[in-house]
N, CA, C, O and the ligand as a Tripos MOL2 file, in Angstrom:
@<TRIPOS>MOLECULE
protein
  253   251    64     0     0
PROTEIN
NO_CHARGES

@<TRIPOS>ATOM
      1 N          -6.8660  -10.3420   -6.1440 N.3       1 MET1
      2 CA         -8.2620  -10.2900   -6.5730 C.3       1 MET1
      3 C          -8.7220   -8.8340   -6.5970 C.2       1 MET1
      4 O          -8.5400   -8.1590   -5.5840 O.2       1 MET1
      5 N          -9.2680   -8.3270   -7.6070 N.am      2 SER2
      6 CA         -9.6700   -6.9440   -7.6750 C.3       2 SER2
      7 C         -11.1220   -6.7470   -7.3300 C.2       2 SER2
      8 O         -11.8770   -7.7170   -7.2600 O.2       2 SER2
      9 N         -11.5230   -5.5420   -7.1190 N.am      3 TYR3
     10 CA        -12.9040   -5.1880   -6.7320 C.3       3 TYR3
     11 C         -13.4050   -4.1220   -7.6480 C.2       3 TYR3
     12 O         -12.6500   -3.3110   -8.1850 O.2       3 TYR3
     13 N         -14.7450   -4.1460   -7.8170 N.am      4 LEU4
     14 CA        -15.4330   -3.0410   -8.4960 C.3       4 LEU4
     15 C         -16.1870   -2.2460   -7.4200 C.2       4 LEU4
     16 O         -16.9010   -2.8110   -6.5910 O.2       4 LEU4
     17 N         -16.0130   -0.9760   -7.4570 N.am      5 PHE5
     18 CA        -16.7000   -0.0890   -6.5070 C.3       5 PHE5
     19 C         -17.6970    0.8120   -7.2510 C.2       5 PHE5
     20 O         -17.3540    1.4620   -8.2390 O.2       5 PHE5
     21 N         -18.8820    0.8330   -6.7730 N.am      6 CYS6
     22 CA        -19.9300    1.6090   -7.4250 C.3       6 CYS6
     23 C         -19.9840    2.9850   -6.7410 C.2       6 CYS6
     24 O         -20.2410    3.0660   -5.5400 O.2       6 CYS6
     25 N         -19.7500    4.0430   -7.4830 N.am      7 GLU7
     26 CA        -19.8140    5.3960   -6.9460 C.3       7 GLU7
     27 C         -21.1870    5.8540   -6.4530 C.2       7 GLU7
     28 O         -21.2990    6.6720   -5.5400 O.2       7 GLU7
     29 N         -22.2180    5.3080   -7.0770 N.am      8 LYS8
     30 CA        -23.5350    5.7050   -6.8010 C.3       8 LYS8
     31 C         -24.0850    5.0000   -5.5510 C.2       8 LYS8
     32 O         -24.6070    5.6700   -4.6590 O.2       8 LYS8
     33 N         -23.9840    3.7060   -5.4680 N.am      9 CYS9
     34 CA        -24.5420    2.9610   -4.3780 C.3       9 CYS9
     35 C         -23.5200    2.8400   -3.2430 C.2       9 CYS9
     36 O         -23.9050    2.5060   -2.1230 O.2       9 CYS9
     37 N         -22.2580    3.0930   -3.4870 N.am     10 TRP10
     38 CA        -21.1730    2.8870   -2.5810 C.3      10 TRP10
     39 C         -21.0840    1.3880   -2.2110 C.2      10 TRP10
     40 O         -20.6970    1.0110   -1.1050 O.2      10 TRP10
     41 N         -21.4490    0.5930   -3.1640 N.am     11 GLY11
     42 CA        -21.3190   -0.8180   -2.9570 C.3      11 GLY11
     43 C         -20.0450   -1.3420   -3.6480 C.2      11 GLY11
     44 O         -19.4250   -0.6720   -4.4740 O.2      11 GLY11
     45 N         -19.7120   -2.5110   -3.2810 N.am     12 TYR12
     46 CA        -18.5070   -3.0990   -3.9180 C.3      12 TYR12
     47 C         -18.7440   -4.5920   -4.2100 C.2      12 TYR12
     48 O         -19.5530   -5.2520   -3.5570 O.2      12 TYR12
     49 N         -18.0340   -5.0790   -5.1790 N.am     13 TYR13
     50 CA        -18.1820   -6.4240   -5.6200 C.3      13 TYR13
     51 C         -16.7910   -6.9900   -5.8960 C.2      13 TYR13
     52 O         -15.9790   -6.3790   -6.5890 O.2      13 TYR13
     53 N         -16.5510   -8.1170   -5.3630 N.am     14 GLN14
     54 CA        -15.2550   -8.7460   -5.6170 C.3      14 GLN14
     55 C         -15.3530   -9.6130   -6.9020 C.2      14 GLN14
     56 O         -16.1800  -10.5180   -7.0140 O.2      14 GLN14
     57 N         -14.5090   -9.2970   -7.8080 N.am     15 LEU15
     58 CA        -14.4880  -10.0470   -9.0430 C.3      15 LEU15
     59 C         -14.0930  -11.4820   -8.7860 C.2      15 LEU15
     60 O         -13.1390  -11.7770   -8.0660 O.2      15 LEU15
     61 N         -14.8360  -12.3350   -9.3810 N.am     16 GLN16
     62 CA        -14.4970  -13.8200   -9.2340 C.3      16 GLN16
     63 C         -13.5700  -14.1980  -10.3840 C.2      16 GLN16
     64 O         -13.4510  -13.4980  -11.3900 O.2      16 GLN16
     65 N         -12.9500  -15.2940  -10.1900 N.am     17 SER17
     66 CA        -12.0540  -15.7760  -11.2780 C.3      17 SER17
     67 C         -12.8110  -15.9750  -12.5500 C.2      17 SER17
     68 O         -13.8810  -16.5840  -12.5610 O.2      17 SER17
     69 N         -12.2720  -15.4730  -13.6100 N.am     18 GLY18
     70 CA        -12.9850  -15.5520  -14.9020 C.3      18 GLY18
     71 C         -13.8960  -14.3740  -15.1800 C.2      18 GLY18
     72 O         -14.4940  -14.2890  -16.2530 O.2      18 GLY18
     73 N         -14.0050  -13.4880  -14.2470 N.am     19 GLU19
     74 CA        -14.8010  -12.2530  -14.4590 C.3      19 GLU19
     75 C         -13.7980  -11.0820  -14.6380 C.2      19 GLU19
     76 O         -12.7160  -11.0790  -14.0520 O.2      19 GLU19
     77 N         -14.1900  -10.1120  -15.4490 N.am     20 PHE20
     78 CA        -13.3180   -8.9730  -15.6900 C.3      20 PHE20
     79 C         -14.1290   -7.6600  -15.6560 C.2      20 PHE20
     80 O         -15.3470   -7.6240  -15.8290 O.2      20 PHE20
     81 N         -13.3740   -6.6200  -15.4270 N.am     21 ARG21
     82 CA        -14.0310   -5.2900  -15.3990 C.3      21 ARG21
     83 C         -14.8980   -5.0730  -16.6200 C.2      21 ARG21
     84 O         -15.9710   -4.4800  -16.5170 O.2      21 ARG21
     85 N         -14.4610   -5.5350  -17.7610 N.am     22 GLU22
     86 CA        -15.1710   -5.3040  -18.9830 C.3      22 GLU22
     87 C         -16.5270   -6.0440  -19.0010 C.2      22 GLU22
     88 O         -17.3730   -5.7330  -19.8400 O.2      22 GLU22
     89 N         -16.7410   -6.9750  -18.1290 N.am     23 ASP23
     90 CA        -18.0000   -7.7120  -18.0840 C.3      23 ASP23
     91 C         -19.1250   -6.8490  -17.4450 C.2      23 ASP23
     92 O         -20.3080   -7.1760  -17.5400 O.2      23 ASP23
     93 N         -18.7170   -5.7600  -16.8050 N.am     24 PHE24
     94 CA        -19.6440   -4.9680  -16.0750 C.3      24 PHE24
     95 C         -19.6210   -3.5270  -16.5450 C.2      24 PHE24
     96 O         -18.7530   -2.7550  -16.1380 O.2      24 PHE24
     97 N         -20.6080   -3.1390  -17.4360 N.am     25 GLU25
     98 CA        -20.6150   -1.8010  -17.9730 C.3      25 GLU25
     99 C         -20.8590   -0.7760  -16.8320 C.2      25 GLU25
    100 O         -20.1600    0.2310  -16.7220 O.2      25 GLU25
    101 N         -21.8260   -1.0560  -16.0290 N.am     26 SER26
    102 CA        -22.1420   -0.2120  -14.8710 C.3      26 SER26
    103 C         -23.0240   -0.9660  -13.9280 C.2      26 SER26
    104 O         -23.5050   -2.0590  -14.2260 O.2      26 SER26
    105 N         -23.2240   -0.3800  -12.8140 N.am     27 CYS27
    106 CA        -24.1840   -0.8840  -11.8580 C.3      27 CYS27
    107 C         -25.5970   -0.9020  -12.4800 C.2      27 CYS27
    108 O         -25.8690   -0.1320  -13.4010 O.2      27 CYS27
    109 N         -26.5020   -1.7800  -11.9830 N.am     28 ARG28
    110 CA        -27.8510   -1.8120  -12.5430 C.3      28 ARG28
    111 C         -28.5510   -0.4950  -12.2300 C.2      28 ARG28
    112 O         -29.5340   -0.1820  -12.9020 O.2      28 ARG28
    113 N         -28.1320    0.2600  -11.2990 N.am     29 TYR29
    114 CA        -28.7040    1.5600  -10.9750 C.3      29 TYR29
    115 C         -28.0260    2.7210  -11.6510 C.2      29 TYR29
    116 O         -28.2910    3.8880  -11.3590 O.2      29 TYR29
    117 N         -27.1130    2.3580  -12.5940 N.am     30 GLY30
    118 CA        -26.4870    3.4360  -13.4320 C.3      30 GLY30
    119 C         -25.2560    3.9970  -12.7650 C.2      30 GLY30
    120 O         -24.7560    5.0150  -13.2410 O.2      30 GLY30
    121 N         -24.7250    3.4250  -11.7070 N.am     31 GLY31
    122 CA        -23.5560    3.9500  -11.0480 C.3      31 GLY31
    123 C         -22.3110    3.6470  -11.8390 C.2      31 GLY31
    124 O         -22.2190    2.6000  -12.4800 O.2      31 GLY31
    125 N         -21.3700    4.5330  -11.8050 N.am     32 THR32
    126 CA        -20.0720    4.3280  -12.4290 C.3      32 THR32
    127 C         -19.2360    3.3910  -11.5760 C.2      32 THR32
    128 O         -19.1810    3.5210  -10.3530 O.2      32 THR32
    129 N         -18.5840    2.4380  -12.2450 N.am     33 LEU33
    130 CA        -17.7970    1.4530  -11.5160 C.3      33 LEU33
    131 C         -16.2690    1.8090  -11.6060 C.2      33 LEU33
    132 O         -15.7430    2.1910  -12.6520 O.2      33 LEU33
    133 N         -15.6530    1.6610  -10.5030 N.am     34 ILE34
    134 CA        -14.2200    1.8790  -10.4300 C.3      34 ILE34
    135 C         -13.5780    0.5560  -10.0280 C.2      34 ILE34
    136 O         -13.9990   -0.1050   -9.0780 O.2      34 ILE34
    137 N         -12.5470    0.1940  -10.7810 N.am     35 GLU35
    138 CA        -11.8340   -1.0620  -10.4540 C.3      35 GLU35
    139 C         -10.6250   -0.7270   -9.5270 C.2      35 GLU35
    140 O          -9.8150    0.1500   -9.8240 O.2      35 GLU35
    141 N         -10.5490   -1.4550   -8.4160 N.am     36 VAL36
    142 CA         -9.4340   -1.3260   -7.6130 C.3      36 VAL36
    143 C          -8.7580   -2.6620   -7.3570 C.2      36 VAL36
    144 O          -9.4130   -3.7040   -7.3840 O.2      36 VAL36
    145 N          -7.4780   -2.6420   -7.1130 N.am     37 GLU37
    146 CA         -6.7090   -3.8840   -7.0780 C.3      37 GLU37
    147 C          -6.8600   -4.5740   -5.6940 C.2      37 GLU37
    148 O          -6.7690   -5.7980   -5.5960 O.2      37 GLU37
    149 N          -7.0850   -3.7920   -4.6600 N.am     38 ASN38
    150 CA         -7.2020   -4.4440   -3.3500 C.3      38 ASN38
    151 C          -8.1200   -3.5840   -2.4560 C.2      38 ASN38
    152 O          -8.4830   -2.4620   -2.8090 O.2      38 ASN38
    153 N          -8.4670   -4.1240   -1.3340 N.am     39 ILE39
    154 CA         -9.4070   -3.4700   -0.4800 C.3      39 ILE39
    155 C          -8.8140   -2.1780    0.1170 C.2      39 ILE39
    156 O          -9.5470   -1.2600    0.4860 O.2      39 ILE39
    157 N          -7.5150   -2.1290    0.2020 N.am     40 GLY40
    158 CA         -6.8510   -0.9140    0.7070 C.3      40 GLY40
    159 C          -7.0960    0.2510   -0.2040 C.2      40 GLY40
    160 O          -7.3620    1.3580    0.2640 O.2      40 GLY40
    161 N          -7.0110    0.0230   -1.5420 N.am     41 ASP41
    162 CA         -7.2840    1.1020   -2.4850 C.3      41 ASP41
    163 C          -8.7130    1.5120   -2.3990 C.2      41 ASP41
    164 O          -9.0090    2.6960   -2.5660 O.2      41 ASP41
    165 N          -9.6330    0.5960   -2.1450 N.am     42 LEU42
    166 CA        -11.0590    0.8880   -2.0450 C.3      42 LEU42
    167 C         -11.2290    1.8270   -0.8350 C.2      42 LEU42
    168 O         -11.9590    2.8140   -0.9250 O.2      42 LEU42
    169 N         -10.5930    1.5410    0.2450 N.am     43 LEU43
    170 CA        -10.7610    2.4180    1.3790 C.3      43 LEU43
    171 C         -10.2510    3.7900    1.1260 C.2      43 LEU43
    172 O         -10.8470    4.7690    1.5750 O.2      43 LEU43
    173 N          -9.1600    3.8930    0.4170 N.am     44 ASN44
    174 CA         -8.6180    5.2590    0.0950 C.3      44 ASN44
    175 C          -9.6030    6.0100   -0.7390 C.2      44 ASN44
    176 O          -9.7920    7.2050   -0.5120 O.2      44 ASN44
    177 N         -10.2400    5.3850   -1.6880 N.am     45 ILE45
    178 CA        -11.2340    5.9950   -2.5540 C.3      45 ILE45
    179 C         -12.3730    6.5450   -1.7280 C.2      45 ILE45
    180 O         -12.7290    7.7180   -1.8440 O.2      45 ILE45
    181 N         -12.9350    5.7050   -0.9050 N.am     46 VAL46
    182 CA        -14.0520    6.0960   -0.0920 C.3      46 VAL46
    183 C         -13.7160    7.2310    0.8810 C.2      46 VAL46
    184 O         -14.5150    8.1390    1.1090 O.2      46 VAL46
    185 N         -12.5140    7.1460    1.4400 N.am     47 TYR47
    186 CA        -12.1010    8.2420    2.3160 C.3      47 TYR47
    187 C         -11.9780    9.5430    1.5360 C.2      47 TYR47
    188 O         -12.2990   10.6170    2.0450 O.2      47 TYR47
    189 N         -11.5260    9.4390    0.3320 N.am     48 ASP48
    190 CA        -11.3790   10.6490   -0.4940 C.3      48 ASP48
    191 C         -12.7570   11.2410   -0.8340 C.2      48 ASP48
    192 O         -12.8990   12.4620   -0.9050 O.2      48 ASP48
    193 N         -13.7580   10.3990   -1.0410 N.am     49 ILE49
    194 CA        -15.0600   10.9200   -1.4660 C.3      49 ILE49
    195 C         -15.7340   11.5900   -0.3230 C.2      49 ILE49
    196 O         -16.0880   12.7600   -0.4610 O.2      49 ILE49
    197 N         -15.9470   10.9530    0.8030 N.am     50 GLU50
    198 CA        -16.7710   11.5200    1.8620 C.3      50 GLU50
    199 C         -16.2540   11.2840    3.2210 C.2      50 GLU50
    200 O         -16.8570   11.7220    4.2010 O.2      50 GLU50
    201 N         -15.1800   10.6200    3.3190 N.am     51 ASN51
    202 CA        -14.5740   10.3140    4.6440 C.3      51 ASN51
    203 C         -15.5790    9.5370    5.4520 C.2      51 ASN51
    204 O         -15.7740    9.8450    6.6280 O.2      51 ASN51
    205 N         -16.2380    8.5290    4.8710 N.am     52 LEU52
    206 CA        -17.1770    7.7280    5.5400 C.3      52 LEU52
    207 C         -16.7810    6.2620    5.2660 C.2      52 LEU52
    208 O         -16.1200    5.9100    4.2890 O.2      52 LEU52
    209 N         -17.2570    5.4380    6.2360 N.am     53 ILE53
    210 CA        -16.9340    4.0330    6.0440 C.3      53 ILE53
    211 C         -18.1860    3.1810    6.0170 C.2      53 ILE53
    212 O         -18.1400    1.9640    6.1970 O.2      53 ILE53
    213 N         -19.3230    3.8600    5.7840 N.am     54 ILE54
    214 CA        -20.5640    3.1530    5.8350 C.3      54 ILE54
    215 C         -20.7990    2.1900    4.6630 C.2      54 ILE54
    216 O         -21.7160    1.3680    4.6750 O.2      54 ILE54
    217 N         -19.9550    2.3230    3.6770 N.am     55 PHE55
    218 CA        -20.0560    1.3920    2.5200 C.3      55 PHE55
    219 C         -19.9690   -0.0110    2.8920 C.2      55 PHE55
    220 O         -20.4720   -0.8620    2.1590 O.2      55 PHE55
    221 N         -19.3610   -0.3300    3.9910 N.am     56 TYR56
    222 CA        -19.2750   -1.6630    4.4540 C.3      56 TYR56
    223 C         -20.6320   -2.3620    4.5320 C.2      56 TYR56
    224 O         -20.7250   -3.5810    4.3860 O.2      56 TYR56
    225 N         -21.6480   -1.5960    4.7580 N.am     57 LYS57
    226 CA        -22.9710   -2.1670    5.0040 C.3      57 LYS57
    227 C         -23.6810   -2.4600    3.7360 C.2      57 LYS57
    228 O         -24.7090   -3.1380    3.7550 O.2      57 LYS57
    229 N         -23.1840   -1.9820    2.6250 N.am     58 PHE58
    230 CA        -23.9280   -2.1370    1.3690 C.3      58 PHE58
    231 C         -23.2870   -3.0930    0.4570 C.2      58 PHE58
    232 O         -22.0690   -3.2670    0.4740 O.2      58 PHE58
    233 N         -24.0560   -3.6990   -0.3160 N.am     59 PHE59
    234 CA        -23.5350   -4.5390   -1.4210 C.3      59 PHE59
    235 C         -24.2730   -4.1870   -2.6620 C.2      59 PHE59
    236 O         -25.4890   -4.3540   -2.7550 O.2      59 PHE59
    237 N         -23.5550   -3.7090   -3.5960 N.am     60 CYS60
    238 CA        -24.1150   -3.2780   -4.8500 C.3      60 CYS60
    239 C         -24.4230   -4.4280   -5.7100 C.2      60 CYS60
    240 O         -23.5060   -5.1700   -6.0630 O.2      60 CYS60
    241 N         -25.6940   -4.6510   -6.0970 N.am     61 PRO61
    242 CA        -26.0650   -5.7540   -6.9810 C.3      61 PRO61
    243 C         -25.6770   -5.5040   -8.4270 C.2      61 PRO61
    244 O         -26.4940   -5.0740   -9.2410 O.2      61 PRO61
    245 N         -24.4430   -5.7740   -8.7270 N.am     62 LEU62
    246 CA        -23.8940   -5.3570  -10.0020 C.3      62 LEU62
    247 C         -24.4590   -6.2170  -11.1680 C.2      62 LEU62
    248 O         -24.6250   -5.7190  -12.2820 O.2      62 LEU62
    249 N         -24.7350   -7.4430  -10.9110 N.am     63 SER63
    250 CA        -25.1220   -8.2920  -11.9750 C.3      63 SER63
    251 C         -26.5390   -8.8270  -11.7970 C.2      63 SER63
    252 O         -27.0240   -9.5810  -12.6390 O.2      63 SER63
    253 ZN        -24.4220    0.5750   -7.7790 Zn       64 ZN64
@<TRIPOS>BOND
     1     1     2 1
     2     2     3 1
     3     3     4 2
     4     3     5 am
     5     5     6 1
     6     6     7 1
     7     7     8 2
     8     7     9 am
     9     9    10 1
    10    10    11 1
    11    11    12 2
    12    11    13 am
    13    13    14 1
    14    14    15 1
    15    15    16 2
    16    15    17 am
    17    17    18 1
    18    18    19 1
    19    19    20 2
    20    19    21 am
    21    21    22 1
    22    22    23 1
    23    23    24 2
    24    23    25 am
    25    25    26 1
    26    26    27 1
    27    27    28 2
    28    27    29 am
    29    29    30 1
    30    30    31 1
    31    31    32 2
    32    31    33 am
    33    33    34 1
    34    34    35 1
    35    35    36 2
    36    35    37 am
    37    37    38 1
    38    38    39 1
    39    39    40 2
    40    39    41 am
    41    41    42 1
    42    42    43 1
    43    43    44 2
    44    43    45 am
    45    45    46 1
    46    46    47 1
    47    47    48 2
    48    47    49 am
    49    49    50 1
    50    50    51 1
    51    51    52 2
    52    51    53 am
    53    53    54 1
    54    54    55 1
    55    55    56 2
    56    55    57 am
    57    57    58 1
    58    58    59 1
    59    59    60 2
    60    59    61 am
    61    61    62 1
    62    62    63 1
    63    63    64 2
    64    63    65 am
    65    65    66 1
    66    66    67 1
    67    67    68 2
    68    67    69 am
    69    69    70 1
    70    70    71 1
    71    71    72 2
    72    71    73 am
    73    73    74 1
    74    74    75 1
    75    75    76 2
    76    75    77 am
    77    77    78 1
    78    78    79 1
    79    79    80 2
    80    79    81 am
    81    81    82 1
    82    82    83 1
    83    83    84 2
    84    83    85 am
    85    85    86 1
    86    86    87 1
    87    87    88 2
    88    87    89 am
    89    89    90 1
    90    90    91 1
    91    91    92 2
    92    91    93 am
    93    93    94 1
    94    94    95 1
    95    95    96 2
    96    95    97 am
    97    97    98 1
    98    98    99 1
    99    99   100 2
   100    99   101 am
   101   101   102 1
   102   102   103 1
   103   103   104 2
   104   103   105 am
   105   105   106 1
   106   106   107 1
   107   107   108 2
   108   107   109 am
   109   109   110 1
   110   110   111 1
   111   111   112 2
   112   111   113 am
   113   113   114 1
   114   114   115 1
   115   115   116 2
   116   115   117 am
   117   117   118 1
   118   118   119 1
   119   119   120 2
   120   119   121 am
   121   121   122 1
   122   122   123 1
   123   123   124 2
   124   123   125 am
   125   125   126 1
   126   126   127 1
   127   127   128 2
   128   127   129 am
   129   129   130 1
   130   130   131 1
   131   131   132 2
   132   131   133 am
   133   133   134 1
   134   134   135 1
   135   135   136 2
   136   135   137 am
   137   137   138 1
   138   138   139 1
   139   139   140 2
   140   139   141 am
   141   141   142 1
   142   142   143 1
   143   143   144 2
   144   143   145 am
   145   145   146 1
   146   146   147 1
   147   147   148 2
   148   147   149 am
   149   149   150 1
   150   150   151 1
   151   151   152 2
   152   151   153 am
   153   153   154 1
   154   154   155 1
   155   155   156 2
   156   155   157 am
   157   157   158 1
   158   158   159 1
   159   159   160 2
   160   159   161 am
   161   161   162 1
   162   162   163 1
   163   163   164 2
   164   163   165 am
   165   165   166 1
   166   166   167 1
   167   167   168 2
   168   167   169 am
   169   169   170 1
   170   170   171 1
   171   171   172 2
   172   171   173 am
   173   173   174 1
   174   174   175 1
   175   175   176 2
   176   175   177 am
   177   177   178 1
   178   178   179 1
   179   179   180 2
   180   179   181 am
   181   181   182 1
   182   182   183 1
   183   183   184 2
   184   183   185 am
   185   185   186 1
   186   186   187 1
   187   187   188 2
   188   187   189 am
   189   189   190 1
   190   190   191 1
   191   191   192 2
   192   191   193 am
   193   193   194 1
   194   194   195 1
   195   195   196 2
   196   195   197 am
   197   197   198 1
   198   198   199 1
   199   199   200 2
   200   199   201 am
   201   201   202 1
   202   202   203 1
   203   203   204 2
   204   203   205 am
   205   205   206 1
   206   206   207 1
   207   207   208 2
   208   207   209 am
   209   209   210 1
   210   210   211 1
   211   211   212 2
   212   211   213 am
   213   213   214 1
   214   214   215 1
   215   215   216 2
   216   215   217 am
   217   217   218 1
   218   218   219 1
   219   219   220 2
   220   219   221 am
   221   221   222 1
   222   222   223 1
   223   223   224 2
   224   223   225 am
   225   225   226 1
   226   226   227 1
   227   227   228 2
   228   227   229 am
   229   229   230 1
   230   230   231 1
   231   231   232 2
   232   231   233 am
   233   233   234 1
   234   234   235 1
   235   235   236 2
   236   235   237 am
   237   237   238 1
   238   238   239 1
   239   239   240 2
   240   239   241 am
   241   241   242 1
   242   242   243 1
   243   243   244 2
   244   243   245 am
   245   245   246 1
   246   246   247 1
   247   247   248 2
   248   247   249 am
   249   249   250 1
   250   250   251 1
   251   251   252 2
@<TRIPOS>SUBSTRUCTURE
     1 MET1         2 RESIDUE 1 A MET
     2 SER2         6 RESIDUE 1 A SER
     3 TYR3        10 RESIDUE 1 A TYR
     4 LEU4        14 RESIDUE 1 A LEU
     5 PHE5        18 RESIDUE 1 A PHE
     6 CYS6        22 RESIDUE 1 A CYS
     7 GLU7        26 RESIDUE 1 A GLU
     8 LYS8        30 RESIDUE 1 A LYS
     9 CYS9        34 RESIDUE 1 A CYS
    10 TRP10       38 RESIDUE 1 A TRP
    11 GLY11       42 RESIDUE 1 A GLY
    12 TYR12       46 RESIDUE 1 A TYR
    13 TYR13       50 RESIDUE 1 A TYR
    14 GLN14       54 RESIDUE 1 A GLN
    15 LEU15       58 RESIDUE 1 A LEU
    16 GLN16       62 RESIDUE 1 A GLN
    17 SER17       66 RESIDUE 1 A SER
    18 GLY18       70 RESIDUE 1 A GLY
    19 GLU19       74 RESIDUE 1 A GLU
    20 PHE20       78 RESIDUE 1 A PHE
    21 ARG21       82 RESIDUE 1 A ARG
    22 GLU22       86 RESIDUE 1 A GLU
    23 ASP23       90 RESIDUE 1 A ASP
    24 PHE24       94 RESIDUE 1 A PHE
    25 GLU25       98 RESIDUE 1 A GLU
    26 SER26      102 RESIDUE 1 A SER
    27 CYS27      106 RESIDUE 1 A CYS
    28 ARG28      110 RESIDUE 1 A ARG
    29 TYR29      114 RESIDUE 1 A TYR
    30 GLY30      118 RESIDUE 1 A GLY
    31 GLY31      122 RESIDUE 1 A GLY
    32 THR32      126 RESIDUE 1 A THR
    33 LEU33      130 RESIDUE 1 A LEU
    34 ILE34      134 RESIDUE 1 A ILE
    35 GLU35      138 RESIDUE 1 A GLU
    36 VAL36      142 RESIDUE 1 A VAL
    37 GLU37      146 RESIDUE 1 A GLU
    38 ASN38      150 RESIDUE 1 A ASN
    39 ILE39      154 RESIDUE 1 A ILE
    40 GLY40      158 RESIDUE 1 A GLY
    41 ASP41      162 RESIDUE 1 A ASP
    42 LEU42      166 RESIDUE 1 A LEU
    43 LEU43      170 RESIDUE 1 A LEU
    44 ASN44      174 RESIDUE 1 A ASN
    45 ILE45      178 RESIDUE 1 A ILE
    46 VAL46      182 RESIDUE 1 A VAL
    47 TYR47      186 RESIDUE 1 A TYR
    48 ASP48      190 RESIDUE 1 A ASP
    49 ILE49      194 RESIDUE 1 A ILE
    50 GLU50      198 RESIDUE 1 A GLU
    51 ASN51      202 RESIDUE 1 A ASN
    52 LEU52      206 RESIDUE 1 A LEU
    53 ILE53      210 RESIDUE 1 A ILE
    54 ILE54      214 RESIDUE 1 A ILE
    55 PHE55      218 RESIDUE 1 A PHE
    56 TYR56      222 RESIDUE 1 A TYR
    57 LYS57      226 RESIDUE 1 A LYS
    58 PHE58      230 RESIDUE 1 A PHE
    59 PHE59      234 RESIDUE 1 A PHE
    60 CYS60      238 RESIDUE 1 A CYS
    61 PRO61      242 RESIDUE 1 A PRO
    62 LEU62      246 RESIDUE 1 A LEU
    63 SER63      250 RESIDUE 1 A SER
    64 ZN64       253 GROUP 0 **** ****
């Protein structure tokens, strides 16, 4: 199951079955979405950006 990560809100959303990256142009707040294949990749991205793990607390309302 893959995830979409919002660069702006630092939120993430797990794609449900039948949903695809193409279904989401961007976050409703204009954030760029990055698709990752698993939560480990997501952690690597966040560490690369700011070395913070606070994104756990947020959920980006993508839809
Ligand atoms: Zn967002």
